[in-house]
PDB file of N, CA, C and O in Angstrom:
ATOM      1  N   UNK A   1     -47.060  30.415 -13.919  1.00  0.00           N
ATOM      2  CA  UNK A   1     -47.478  29.043 -14.182  1.00  0.00           C
ATOM      3  C   UNK A   1     -48.575  28.677 -13.186  1.00  0.00           C
ATOM      4  O   UNK A   1     -48.529  29.047 -12.013  1.00  0.00           O
ATOM      5  N   UNK A   2     -49.526  27.965 -13.672  1.00  0.00           N
ATOM      6  CA  UNK A   2     -50.637  27.563 -12.825  1.00  0.00           C
ATOM      7  C   UNK A   2     -50.199  26.449 -11.878  1.00  0.00           C
ATOM      8  O   UNK A   2     -49.342  25.625 -12.199  1.00  0.00           O
ATOM      9  N   UNK A   3     -50.809  26.456 -10.725  1.00  0.00           N
ATOM     10  CA  UNK A   3     -50.508  25.489  -9.673  1.00  0.00           C
ATOM     11  C   UNK A   3     -50.575  24.051 -10.173  1.00  0.00           C
ATOM     12  O   UNK A   3     -49.650  23.268  -9.955  1.00  0.00           O
ATOM     13  N   UNK A   4     -51.663  23.710 -10.839  1.00  0.00           N
ATOM     14  CA  UNK A   4     -51.866  22.323 -11.271  1.00  0.00           C
ATOM     15  C   UNK A   4     -50.857  21.904 -12.344  1.00  0.00           C
ATOM     16  O   UNK A   4     -50.440  20.746 -12.387  1.00  0.00           O
ATOM     17  N   UNK A   5     -50.467  22.841 -13.206  1.00  0.00           N
ATOM     18  CA  UNK A   5     -49.458  22.542 -14.232  1.00  0.00           C
ATOM     19  C   UNK A   5     -48.118  22.219 -13.586  1.00  0.00           C
ATOM     20  O   UNK A   5     -47.453  21.254 -13.963  1.00  0.00           O
ATOM     21  N   UNK A   6     -47.726  23.037 -12.606  1.00  0.00           N
ATOM     22  CA  UNK A   6     -46.449  22.797 -11.927  1.00  0.00           C
ATOM     23  C   UNK A   6     -46.482  21.479 -11.172  1.00  0.00           C
ATOM     24  O   UNK A   6     -45.507  20.727 -11.192  1.00  0.00           O
ATOM     25  N   UNK A   7     -47.576  21.197 -10.517  1.00  0.00           N
ATOM     26  CA  UNK A   7     -47.721  19.937  -9.779  1.00  0.00           C
ATOM     27  C   UNK A   7     -47.568  18.739 -10.713  1.00  0.00           C
ATOM     28  O   UNK A   7     -46.838  17.795 -10.411  1.00  0.00           O
ATOM     29  N   UNK A   8     -48.260  18.787 -11.849  1.00  0.00           N
ATOM     30  CA  UNK A   8     -48.178  17.716 -12.843  1.00  0.00           C
ATOM     31  C   UNK A   8     -46.751  17.562 -13.367  1.00  0.00           C
ATOM     32  O   UNK A   8     -46.254  16.447 -13.519  1.00  0.00           O
ATOM     33  N   UNK A   9     -46.100  18.690 -13.640  1.00  0.00           N
ATOM     34  CA  UNK A   9     -44.735  18.670 -14.161  1.00  0.00           C
ATOM     35  C   UNK A   9     -43.756  18.077 -13.150  1.00  0.00           C
ATOM     36  O   UNK A   9     -42.884  17.291 -13.521  1.00  0.00           O
ATOM     37  N   UNK A  10     -43.890  18.444 -11.890  1.00  0.00           N
ATOM     38  CA  UNK A  10     -43.010  17.913 -10.839  1.00  0.00           C
ATOM     39  C   UNK A  10     -43.140  16.400 -10.736  1.00  0.00           C
ATOM     40  O   UNK A  10     -42.137  15.689 -10.663  1.00  0.00           O
ATOM     41  N   UNK A  11     -44.351  15.919 -10.730  1.00  0.00           N
ATOM     42  CA  UNK A  11     -44.585  14.480 -10.618  1.00  0.00           C
ATOM     43  C   UNK A  11     -44.067  13.767 -11.860  1.00  0.00           C
ATOM     44  O   UNK A  11     -43.492  12.683 -11.758  1.00  0.00           O
ATOM     45  N   UNK A  12     -44.265  14.367 -13.032  1.00  0.00           N
ATOM     46  CA  UNK A  12     -43.758  13.787 -14.280  1.00  0.00           C
ATOM     47  C   UNK A  12     -42.225  13.675 -14.242  1.00  0.00           C
ATOM     48  O   UNK A  12     -41.668  12.639 -14.605  1.00  0.00           O
ATOM     49  N   UNK A  13     -41.550  14.743 -13.804  1.00  0.00           N
ATOM     50  CA  UNK A  13     -40.089  14.728 -13.699  1.00  0.00           C
ATOM     51  C   UNK A  13     -39.631  13.659 -12.716  1.00  0.00           C
ATOM     52  O   UNK A  13     -38.687  12.917 -12.987  1.00  0.00           O
ATOM     53  N   UNK A  14     -40.307  13.587 -11.576  1.00  0.00           N
ATOM     54  CA  UNK A  14     -39.932  12.612 -10.550  1.00  0.00           C
ATOM     55  C   UNK A  14     -40.096  11.182 -11.029  1.00  0.00           C
ATOM     56  O   UNK A  14     -39.215  10.347 -10.820  1.00  0.00           O
ATOM     57  N   UNK A  15     -41.202  10.901 -11.661  1.00  0.00           N
ATOM     58  CA  UNK A  15     -41.439   9.547 -12.175  1.00  0.00           C
ATOM     59  C   UNK A  15     -40.404   9.170 -13.227  1.00  0.00           C
ATOM     60  O   UNK A  15     -39.900   8.047 -13.236  1.00  0.00           O
ATOM     61  N   UNK A  16     -40.091  10.109 -14.111  1.00  0.00           N
ATOM     62  CA  UNK A  16     -39.104   9.827 -15.157  1.00  0.00           C
ATOM     63  C   UNK A  16     -37.735   9.532 -14.526  1.00  0.00           C
ATOM     64  O   UNK A  16     -37.058   8.579 -14.912  1.00  0.00           O
ATOM     65  N   UNK A  17     -37.344  10.351 -13.564  1.00  0.00           N
ATOM     66  CA  UNK A  17     -36.029  10.167 -12.935  1.00  0.00           C
ATOM     67  C   UNK A  17     -35.941   8.814 -12.228  1.00  0.00           C
ATOM     68  O   UNK A  17     -34.920   8.133 -12.331  1.00  0.00           O
ATOM     69  N   UNK A  18     -36.972   8.424 -11.530  1.00  0.00           N
ATOM     70  CA  UNK A  18     -36.962   7.154 -10.791  1.00  0.00           C
ATOM     71  C   UNK A  18     -37.005   5.966 -11.759  1.00  0.00           C
ATOM     72  O   UNK A  18     -36.271   4.996 -11.574  1.00  0.00           O
ATOM     73  N   UNK A  19     -37.844   6.033 -12.770  1.00  0.00           N
ATOM     74  CA  UNK A  19     -37.947   4.929 -13.725  1.00  0.00           C
ATOM     75  C   UNK A  19     -36.669   4.731 -14.510  1.00  0.00           C
ATOM     76  O   UNK A  19     -36.236   3.597 -14.716  1.00  0.00           O
ATOM     77  N   UNK A  20     -36.056   5.825 -14.952  1.00  0.00           N
ATOM     78  CA  UNK A  20     -34.855   5.741 -15.784  1.00  0.00           C
ATOM     79  C   UNK A  20     -33.561   5.733 -14.965  1.00  0.00           C
ATOM     80  O   UNK A  20     -32.487   5.469 -15.504  1.00  0.00           O
ATOM     81  N   UNK A  21     -33.663   6.022 -13.664  1.00  0.00           N
ATOM     82  CA  UNK A  21     -32.487   6.114 -12.794  1.00  0.00           C
ATOM     83  C   UNK A  21     -31.442   7.045 -13.417  1.00  0.00           C
ATOM     84  O   UNK A  21     -30.267   6.694 -13.518  1.00  0.00           O
ATOM     85  N   UNK A  22     -31.882   8.224 -13.827  1.00  0.00           N
ATOM     86  CA  UNK A  22     -31.009   9.144 -14.555  1.00  0.00           C
ATOM     87  C   UNK A  22     -30.706  10.399 -13.737  1.00  0.00           C
ATOM     88  O   UNK A  22     -31.142  10.537 -12.594  1.00  0.00           O
ATOM     89  N   UNK A  23     -29.956  11.300 -14.343  1.00  0.00           N
ATOM     90  CA  UNK A  23     -29.530  12.526 -13.679  1.00  0.00           C
ATOM     91  C   UNK A  23     -30.508  13.667 -13.960  1.00  0.00           C
ATOM     92  O   UNK A  23     -31.365  13.566 -14.838  1.00  0.00           O
ATOM     93  N   UNK A  24     -30.364  14.748 -13.201  1.00  0.00           N
ATOM     94  CA  UNK A  24     -31.157  15.957 -13.427  1.00  0.00           C
ATOM     95  C   UNK A  24     -30.875  16.471 -14.838  1.00  0.00           C
ATOM     96  O   UNK A  24     -31.782  16.918 -15.540  1.00  0.00           O
ATOM     97  N   UNK A  25     -29.609  16.402 -15.242  1.00  0.00           N
ATOM     98  CA  UNK A  25     -29.223  16.853 -16.578  1.00  0.00           C
ATOM     99  C   UNK A  25     -29.991  16.082 -17.660  1.00  0.00           C
ATOM    100  O   UNK A  25     -30.451  16.672 -18.638  1.00  0.00           O
ATOM    101  N   UNK A  26     -30.124  14.796 -17.486  1.00  0.00           N
ATOM    102  CA  UNK A  26     -30.829  13.952 -18.465  1.00  0.00           C
ATOM    103  C   UNK A  26     -32.325  14.283 -18.496  1.00  0.00           C
ATOM    104  O   UNK A  26     -32.919  14.373 -19.570  1.00  0.00           O
ATOM    105  N   UNK A  27     -32.932  14.463 -17.321  1.00  0.00           N
ATOM    106  CA  UNK A  27     -34.354  14.828 -17.265  1.00  0.00           C
ATOM    107  C   UNK A  27     -34.560  16.151 -17.994  1.00  0.00           C
ATOM    108  O   UNK A  27     -35.492  16.288 -18.786  1.00  0.00           O
ATOM    109  N   UNK A  28     -33.691  17.124 -17.729  1.00  0.00           N
ATOM    110  CA  UNK A  28     -33.807  18.444 -18.358  1.00  0.00           C
ATOM    111  C   UNK A  28     -33.680  18.337 -19.874  1.00  0.00           C
ATOM    112  O   UNK A  28     -34.430  18.977 -20.612  1.00  0.00           O
ATOM    113  N   UNK A  29     -32.735  17.531 -20.334  1.00  0.00           N
ATOM    114  CA  UNK A  29     -32.512  17.355 -21.772  1.00  0.00           C
ATOM    115  C   UNK A  29     -33.737  16.730 -22.444  1.00  0.00           C
ATOM    116  O   UNK A  29     -34.197  17.214 -23.478  1.00  0.00           O
ATOM    117  N   UNK A  30     -34.256  15.666 -21.858  1.00  0.00           N
ATOM    118  CA  UNK A  30     -35.397  14.946 -22.439  1.00  0.00           C
ATOM    119  C   UNK A  30     -36.667  15.796 -22.413  1.00  0.00           C
ATOM    120  O   UNK A  30     -37.431  15.800 -23.378  1.00  0.00           O
ATOM    121  N   UNK A  31     -36.892  16.511 -21.318  1.00  0.00           N
ATOM    122  CA  UNK A  31     -38.120  17.294 -21.159  1.00  0.00           C
ATOM    123  C   UNK A  31     -38.013  18.691 -21.758  1.00  0.00           C
ATOM    124  O   UNK A  31     -39.012  19.405 -21.845  1.00  0.00           O
ATOM    125  N   UNK A  32     -36.802  19.089 -22.175  1.00  0.00           N
ATOM    126  CA  UNK A  32     -36.630  20.389 -22.821  1.00  0.00           C
ATOM    127  C   UNK A  32     -36.794  21.571 -21.890  1.00  0.00           C
ATOM    128  O   UNK A  32     -37.428  22.567 -22.240  1.00  0.00           O
ATOM    129  N   UNK A  33     -36.222  21.458 -20.707  1.00  0.00           N
ATOM    130  CA  UNK A  33     -36.348  22.521 -19.709  1.00  0.00           C
ATOM    131  C   UNK A  33     -34.998  22.647 -18.994  1.00  0.00           C
ATOM    132  O   UNK A  33     -34.182  21.729 -19.074  1.00  0.00           O
ATOM    133  N   UNK A  34     -34.746  23.743 -18.310  1.00  0.00           N
ATOM    134  CA  UNK A  34     -33.430  23.963 -17.700  1.00  0.00           C
ATOM    135  C   UNK A  34     -33.182  23.040 -16.508  1.00  0.00           C
ATOM    136  O   UNK A  34     -34.117  22.592 -15.844  1.00  0.00           O
ATOM    137  N   UNK A  35     -31.892  22.765 -16.252  1.00  0.00           N
ATOM    138  CA  UNK A  35     -31.517  21.920 -15.117  1.00  0.00           C
ATOM    139  C   UNK A  35     -31.946  22.563 -13.804  1.00  0.00           C
ATOM    140  O   UNK A  35     -32.371  21.869 -12.881  1.00  0.00           O
ATOM    141  N   UNK A  36     -31.837  23.884 -13.719  1.00  0.00           N
ATOM    142  CA  UNK A  36     -32.220  24.579 -12.485  1.00  0.00           C
ATOM    143  C   UNK A  36     -33.693  24.379 -12.168  1.00  0.00           C
ATOM    144  O   UNK A  36     -34.065  24.145 -11.018  1.00  0.00           O
ATOM    145  N   UNK A  37     -34.521  24.474 -13.190  1.00  0.00           N
ATOM    146  CA  UNK A  37     -35.968  24.300 -13.007  1.00  0.00           C
ATOM    147  C   UNK A  37     -36.280  22.877 -12.575  1.00  0.00           C
ATOM    148  O   UNK A  37     -37.076  22.656 -11.663  1.00  0.00           O
ATOM    149  N   UNK A  38     -35.647  21.910 -13.237  1.00  0.00           N
ATOM    150  CA  UNK A  38     -35.875  20.509 -12.881  1.00  0.00           C
ATOM    151  C   UNK A  38     -35.448  20.268 -11.442  1.00  0.00           C
ATOM    152  O   UNK A  38     -36.187  19.653 -10.673  1.00  0.00           O
ATOM    153  N   UNK A  39     -34.265  20.746 -11.067  1.00  0.00           N
ATOM    154  CA  UNK A  39     -33.753  20.529  -9.715  1.00  0.00           C
ATOM    155  C   UNK A  39     -34.665  21.179  -8.678  1.00  0.00           C
ATOM    156  O   UNK A  39     -34.980  20.566  -7.658  1.00  0.00           O
ATOM    157  N   UNK A  40     -35.091  22.417  -8.933  1.00  0.00           N
ATOM    158  CA  UNK A  40     -35.979  23.104  -7.988  1.00  0.00           C
ATOM    159  C   UNK A  40     -37.324  22.382  -7.868  1.00  0.00           C
ATOM    160  O   UNK A  40     -37.843  22.212  -6.765  1.00  0.00           O
ATOM    161  N   UNK A  41     -37.879  21.963  -8.994  1.00  0.00           N
ATOM    162  CA  UNK A  41     -39.150  21.235  -8.954  1.00  0.00           C
ATOM    163  C   UNK A  41     -39.023  19.952  -8.128  1.00  0.00           C
ATOM    164  O   UNK A  41     -39.908  19.618  -7.341  1.00  0.00           O
ATOM    165  N   UNK A  42     -37.909  19.242  -8.319  1.00  0.00           N
ATOM    166  CA  UNK A  42     -37.728  17.955  -7.629  1.00  0.00           C
ATOM    167  C   UNK A  42     -37.384  18.108  -6.150  1.00  0.00           C
ATOM    168  O   UNK A  42     -37.776  17.266  -5.342  1.00  0.00           O
ATOM    169  N   UNK A  43     -36.670  19.146  -5.784  1.00  0.00           N
ATOM    170  CA  UNK A  43     -36.223  19.267  -4.390  1.00  0.00           C
ATOM    171  C   UNK A  43     -37.075  20.194  -3.532  1.00  0.00           C
ATOM    172  O   UNK A  43     -37.117  20.038  -2.312  1.00  0.00           O
ATOM    173  N   UNK A  44     -37.756  21.160  -4.155  1.00  0.00           N
ATOM    174  CA  UNK A  44     -38.551  22.117  -3.371  1.00  0.00           C
ATOM    175  C   UNK A  44     -40.039  21.789  -3.422  1.00  0.00           C
ATOM    176  O   UNK A  44     -40.702  21.735  -2.386  1.00  0.00           O
ATOM    177  N   UNK A  45     -40.562  21.570  -4.621  1.00  0.00           N
ATOM    178  CA  UNK A  45     -42.006  21.407  -4.766  1.00  0.00           C
ATOM    179  C   UNK A  45     -42.484  19.959  -4.639  1.00  0.00           C
ATOM    180  O   UNK A  45     -43.550  19.714  -4.075  1.00  0.00           O
ATOM    181  N   UNK A  46     -41.720  19.008  -5.149  1.00  0.00           N
ATOM    182  CA  UNK A  46     -42.161  17.605  -5.103  1.00  0.00           C
ATOM    183  C   UNK A  46     -42.412  17.097  -3.682  1.00  0.00           C
ATOM    184  O   UNK A  46     -43.393  16.383  -3.475  1.00  0.00           O
ATOM    185  N   UNK A  47     -41.569  17.432  -2.684  1.00  0.00           N
ATOM    186  CA  UNK A  47     -41.853  16.934  -1.329  1.00  0.00           C
ATOM    187  C   UNK A  47     -43.200  17.403  -0.779  1.00  0.00           C
ATOM    188  O   UNK A  47     -43.803  16.727   0.055  1.00  0.00           O
ATOM    189  N   UNK A  48     -43.662  18.544  -1.240  1.00  0.00           N
ATOM    190  CA  UNK A  48     -44.947  19.083  -0.786  1.00  0.00           C
ATOM    191  C   UNK A  48     -46.096  18.250  -1.353  1.00  0.00           C
ATOM    192  O   UNK A  48     -47.075  17.977  -0.659  1.00  0.00           O
ATOM    193  N   UNK A  49     -45.969  17.849  -2.628  1.00  0.00           N
ATOM    194  CA  UNK A  49     -47.080  17.201  -3.321  1.00  0.00           C
ATOM    195  C   UNK A  49     -47.056  15.687  -3.288  1.00  0.00           C
ATOM    196  O   UNK A  49     -48.112  15.055  -3.320  1.00  0.00           O
ATOM    197  N   UNK A  50     -45.868  15.086  -3.224  1.00  0.00           N
ATOM    198  CA  UNK A  50     -45.794  13.616  -3.235  1.00  0.00           C
ATOM    199  C   UNK A  50     -44.547  13.175  -2.485  1.00  0.00           C
ATOM    200  O   UNK A  50     -43.487  12.983  -3.081  1.00  0.00           O
ATOM    201  N   UNK A  51     -44.683  13.018  -1.180  1.00  0.00           N
ATOM    202  CA  UNK A  51     -43.510  12.709  -0.350  1.00  0.00           C
ATOM    203  C   UNK A  51     -42.928  11.322  -0.641  1.00  0.00           C
ATOM    204  O   UNK A  51     -41.718  11.124  -0.533  1.00  0.00           O
ATOM    205  N   UNK A  52     -43.774  10.373  -1.004  1.00  0.00           N
ATOM    206  CA  UNK A  52     -43.282   9.033  -1.339  1.00  0.00           C
ATOM    207  C   UNK A  52     -42.403   9.046  -2.573  1.00  0.00           C
ATOM    208  O   UNK A  52     -41.326   8.450  -2.584  1.00  0.00           O
ATOM    209  N   UNK A  53     -42.862   9.725  -3.610  1.00  0.00           N
ATOM    210  CA  UNK A  53     -42.070   9.850  -4.835  1.00  0.00           C
ATOM    211  C   UNK A  53     -40.791  10.636  -4.551  1.00  0.00           C
ATOM    212  O   UNK A  53     -39.725  10.313  -5.077  1.00  0.00           O
ATOM    213  N   UNK A  54     -40.905  11.675  -3.714  1.00  0.00           N
ATOM    214  CA  UNK A  54     -39.728  12.478  -3.378  1.00  0.00           C
ATOM    215  C   UNK A  54     -38.636  11.615  -2.733  1.00  0.00           C
ATOM    216  O   UNK A  54     -37.453  11.793  -3.024  1.00  0.00           O
ATOM    217  N   UNK A  55     -39.029  10.684  -1.858  1.00  0.00           N
ATOM    218  CA  UNK A  55     -38.036   9.819  -1.210  1.00  0.00           C
ATOM    219  C   UNK A  55     -37.288   8.981  -2.240  1.00  0.00           C
ATOM    220  O   UNK A  55     -36.080   8.780  -2.118  1.00  0.00           O
ATOM    221  N   UNK A  56     -37.995   8.498  -3.242  1.00  0.00           N
ATOM    222  CA  UNK A  56     -37.353   7.731  -4.313  1.00  0.00           C
ATOM    223  C   UNK A  56     -36.429   8.616  -5.147  1.00  0.00           C
ATOM    224  O   UNK A  56     -35.323   8.210  -5.505  1.00  0.00           O
ATOM    225  N   UNK A  57     -36.891   9.823  -5.450  1.00  0.00           N
ATOM    226  CA  UNK A  57     -36.070  10.775  -6.216  1.00  0.00           C
ATOM    227  C   UNK A  57     -34.825  11.131  -5.410  1.00  0.00           C
ATOM    228  O   UNK A  57     -33.730  11.223  -5.964  1.00  0.00           O
ATOM    229  N   UNK A  58     -34.989  11.329  -4.115  1.00  0.00           N
ATOM    230  CA  UNK A  58     -33.855  11.703  -3.256  1.00  0.00           C
ATOM    231  C   UNK A  58     -32.786  10.610  -3.284  1.00  0.00           C
ATOM    232  O   UNK A  58     -31.593  10.913  -3.287  1.00  0.00           O
ATOM    233  N   UNK A  59     -33.200   9.350  -3.306  1.00  0.00           N
ATOM    234  CA  UNK A  59     -32.229   8.246  -3.384  1.00  0.00           C
ATOM    235  C   UNK A  59     -31.435   8.311  -4.688  1.00  0.00           C
ATOM    236  O   UNK A  59     -30.223   8.097  -4.695  1.00  0.00           O
ATOM    237  N   UNK A  60     -32.127   8.608  -5.787  1.00  0.00           N
ATOM    238  CA  UNK A  60     -31.444   8.721  -7.086  1.00  0.00           C
ATOM    239  C   UNK A  60     -30.490   9.916  -7.063  1.00  0.00           C
ATOM    240  O   UNK A  60     -29.351   9.810  -7.520  1.00  0.00           O
ATOM    241  N   UNK A  61     -30.947  11.048  -6.534  1.00  0.00           N
ATOM    242  CA  UNK A  61     -30.098  12.245  -6.461  1.00  0.00           C
ATOM    243  C   UNK A  61     -28.857  11.981  -5.600  1.00  0.00           C
ATOM    244  O   UNK A  61     -27.750  12.380  -5.964  1.00  0.00           O
ATOM    245  N   UNK A  62     -29.042  11.321  -4.482  1.00  0.00           N
ATOM    246  CA  UNK A  62     -27.909  11.018  -3.597  1.00  0.00           C
ATOM    247  C   UNK A  62     -26.924  10.066  -4.263  1.00  0.00           C
ATOM    248  O   UNK A  62     -25.712  10.240  -4.140  1.00  0.00           O
ATOM    249  N   UNK A  63     -27.439   9.061  -4.968  1.00  0.00           N
ATOM    250  CA  UNK A  63     -26.553   8.137  -5.675  1.00  0.00           C
ATOM    251  C   UNK A  63     -25.762   8.881  -6.755  1.00  0.00           C
ATOM    252  O   UNK A  63     -24.558   8.673  -6.905  1.00  0.00           O
ATOM    253  N   UNK A  64     -26.445   9.743  -7.501  1.00  0.00           N
ATOM    254  CA  UNK A  64     -25.772  10.511  -8.550  1.00  0.00           C
ATOM    255  C   UNK A  64     -24.678  11.389  -7.961  1.00  0.00           C
ATOM    256  O   UNK A  64     -23.600  11.521  -8.540  1.00  0.00           O
ATOM    257  N   UNK A  65     -24.954  11.984  -6.820  1.00  0.00           N
ATOM    258  CA  UNK A  65     -23.957  12.843  -6.173  1.00  0.00           C
ATOM    259  C   UNK A  65     -22.746  12.021  -5.741  1.00  0.00           C
ATOM    260  O   UNK A  65     -21.607  12.470  -5.865  1.00  0.00           O
ATOM    261  N   UNK A  66     -22.994  10.839  -5.243  1.00  0.00           N
ATOM    262  CA  UNK A  66     -21.895   9.974  -4.799  1.00  0.00           C
ATOM    263  C   UNK A  66     -21.055   9.476  -5.976  1.00  0.00           C
ATOM    264  O   UNK A  66     -19.865   9.205  -5.816  1.00  0.00           O
ATOM    265  N   UNK A  67     -21.664   9.356  -7.149  1.00  0.00           N
ATOM    266  CA  UNK A  67     -20.965   8.819  -8.320  1.00  0.00           C
ATOM    267  C   UNK A  67     -20.404   9.892  -9.242  1.00  0.00           C
ATOM    268  O   UNK A  67     -19.744   9.556 -10.225  1.00  0.00           O
ATOM    269  N   UNK A  68     -20.639  11.158  -8.965  1.00  0.00           N
ATOM    270  CA  UNK A  68     -20.269  12.195  -9.936  1.00  0.00           C
ATOM    271  C   UNK A  68     -18.777  12.281 -10.185  1.00  0.00           C
ATOM    272  O   UNK A  68     -18.371  12.619 -11.297  1.00  0.00           O
ATOM    273  N   UNK A  69     -17.946  11.990  -9.200  1.00  0.00           N
ATOM    274  CA  UNK A  69     -16.497  12.056  -9.417  1.00  0.00           C
ATOM    275  C   UNK A  69     -16.051  10.965 -10.400  1.00  0.00           C
ATOM    276  O   UNK A  69     -15.087  11.147 -11.143  1.00  0.00           O
ATOM    277  N   UNK A  70     -16.751   9.847 -10.396  1.00  0.00           N
ATOM    278  CA  UNK A  70     -16.428   8.759 -11.324  1.00  0.00           C
ATOM    279  C   UNK A  70     -16.802   9.165 -12.752  1.00  0.00           C
ATOM    280  O   UNK A  70     -16.021   8.975 -13.685  1.00  0.00           O
ATOM    281  N   UNK A  71     -18.011   9.730 -12.911  1.00  0.00           N
ATOM    282  CA  UNK A  71     -18.449  10.169 -14.234  1.00  0.00           C
ATOM    283  C   UNK A  71     -17.548  11.269 -14.774  1.00  0.00           C
ATOM    284  O   UNK A  71     -17.249  11.301 -15.967  1.00  0.00           O
ATOM    285  N   UNK A  72     -17.115  12.170 -13.900  1.00  0.00           N
ATOM    286  CA  UNK A  72     -16.219  13.254 -14.317  1.00  0.00           C
ATOM    287  C   UNK A  72     -14.883  12.719 -14.800  1.00  0.00           C
ATOM    288  O   UNK A  72     -14.333  13.205 -15.788  1.00  0.00           O
ATOM    289  N   UNK A  73     -14.364  11.720 -14.105  1.00  0.00           N
ATOM    290  CA  UNK A  73     -13.093  11.102 -14.510  1.00  0.00           C
ATOM    291  C   UNK A  73     -13.208  10.413 -15.857  1.00  0.00           C
ATOM    292  O   UNK A  73     -12.296  10.493 -16.680  1.00  0.00           O
ATOM    293  N   UNK A  74     -14.311   9.746 -16.081  1.00  0.00           N
ATOM    294  CA  UNK A  74     -14.529   9.074 -17.367  1.00  0.00           C
ATOM    295  C   UNK A  74     -14.620  10.084 -18.503  1.00  0.00           C
ATOM    296  O   UNK A  74     -14.071   9.863 -19.582  1.00  0.00           O
ATOM    297  N   UNK A  75     -15.308  11.183 -18.260  1.00  0.00           N
ATOM    298  CA  UNK A  75     -15.458  12.211 -19.290  1.00  0.00           C
ATOM    299  C   UNK A  75     -14.098  12.821 -19.634  1.00  0.00           C
ATOM    300  O   UNK A  75     -13.795  13.057 -20.803  1.00  0.00           O
ATOM    301  N   UNK A  76     -13.290  13.070 -18.617  1.00  0.00           N
ATOM    302  CA  UNK A  76     -11.961  13.627 -18.849  1.00  0.00           C
ATOM    303  C   UNK A  76     -11.089  12.644 -19.608  1.00  0.00           C
ATOM    304  O   UNK A  76     -10.386  13.031 -20.542  1.00  0.00           O
ATOM    305  N   UNK A  77     -11.127  11.400 -19.225  1.00  0.00           N
ATOM    306  CA  UNK A  77     -10.338  10.368 -19.903  1.00  0.00           C
ATOM    307  C   UNK A  77     -10.739  10.275 -21.376  1.00  0.00           C
ATOM    308  O   UNK A  77      -9.886  10.181 -22.259  1.00  0.00           O
ATOM    309  N   UNK A  78     -12.038  10.302 -21.624  1.00  0.00           N
ATOM    310  CA  UNK A  78     -12.531  10.225 -22.998  1.00  0.00           C
ATOM    311  C   UNK A  78     -12.067  11.442 -23.792  1.00  0.00           C
ATOM    312  O   UNK A  78     -11.666  11.314 -24.949  1.00  0.00           O
ATOM    313  N   UNK A  79     -12.121  12.611 -23.181  1.00  0.00           N
ATOM    314  CA  UNK A  79     -11.718  13.856 -23.852  1.00  0.00           C
ATOM    315  C   UNK A  79     -10.223  13.815 -24.185  1.00  0.00           C
ATOM    316  O   UNK A  79      -9.816  14.172 -25.290  1.00  0.00           O
ATOM    317  N   UNK A  80      -9.412  13.378 -23.218  1.00  0.00           N
ATOM    318  CA  UNK A  80      -7.968  13.369 -23.421  1.00  0.00           C
ATOM    319  C   UNK A  80      -7.502  12.247 -24.330  1.00  0.00           C
ATOM    320  O   UNK A  80      -6.437  12.346 -24.940  1.00  0.00           O
ATOM    321  N   UNK A  81      -8.276  11.193 -24.427  1.00  0.00           N
ATOM    322  CA  UNK A  81      -7.901  10.053 -25.270  1.00  0.00           C
ATOM    323  C   UNK A  81      -7.820  10.463 -26.736  1.00  0.00           C
ATOM    324  O   UNK A  81      -7.001   9.927 -27.483  1.00  0.00           O
ATOM    325  N   UNK A  82      -8.647  11.391 -27.147  1.00  0.00           N
ATOM    326  CA  UNK A  82      -8.659  11.859 -28.529  1.00  0.00           C
ATOM    327  C   UNK A  82      -7.501  12.780 -28.881  1.00  0.00           C
ATOM    328  O   UNK A  82      -7.211  12.978 -30.061  1.00  0.00           O
ATOM    329  N   UNK A  83      -6.827  13.351 -27.871  1.00  0.00           N
ATOM    330  CA  UNK A  83      -5.708  14.273 -28.115  1.00  0.00           C
ATOM    331  C   UNK A  83      -4.409  13.501 -28.161  1.00  0.00           C
ATOM    332  O   UNK A  83      -4.214  12.546 -27.409  1.00  0.00           O
ATOM    333  N   UNK A  84      -3.510  13.923 -29.059  1.00  0.00           N
ATOM    334  CA  UNK A  84      -2.206  13.278 -29.150  1.00  0.00           C
ATOM    335  C   UNK A  84      -1.177  14.078 -28.353  1.00  0.00           C
ATOM    336  O   UNK A  84      -1.274  15.299 -28.232  1.00  0.00           O
ATOM    337  N   UNK A  85      -0.190  13.362 -27.813  1.00  0.00           N
ATOM    338  CA  UNK A  85       0.882  14.023 -27.071  1.00  0.00           C
ATOM    339  C   UNK A  85       1.854  14.653 -28.055  1.00  0.00           C
ATOM    340  O   UNK A  85       2.088  14.124 -29.142  1.00  0.00           O
ATOM    341  N   UNK A  86       2.415  15.782 -27.664  1.00  0.00           N
ATOM    342  CA  UNK A  86       3.378  16.483 -28.522  1.00  0.00           C
ATOM    343  C   UNK A  86       4.784  16.023 -28.246  1.00  0.00           C
ATOM    344  O   UNK A  86       5.726  16.505 -28.875  1.00  0.00           O
TER     345      UNK A  86
END
């Protein structure tokens, strides 16, 4: 991948994440790329090219990490709600 393409993609991912206040999973789904690639672009390459945007992305990532146990509990509750007890 060319340098300028990756730079543009990193900034695009970062802006989307900050504007939508969403997860890496959501960015990957919307942009049609793997979660690993999105995460690496946001945490490894973005700080090099746009430190201000990276700080905003880092806040979103940290908030998501702090809230993940809540989202996991909701997903489990939703999954189990559809099953009947024997």
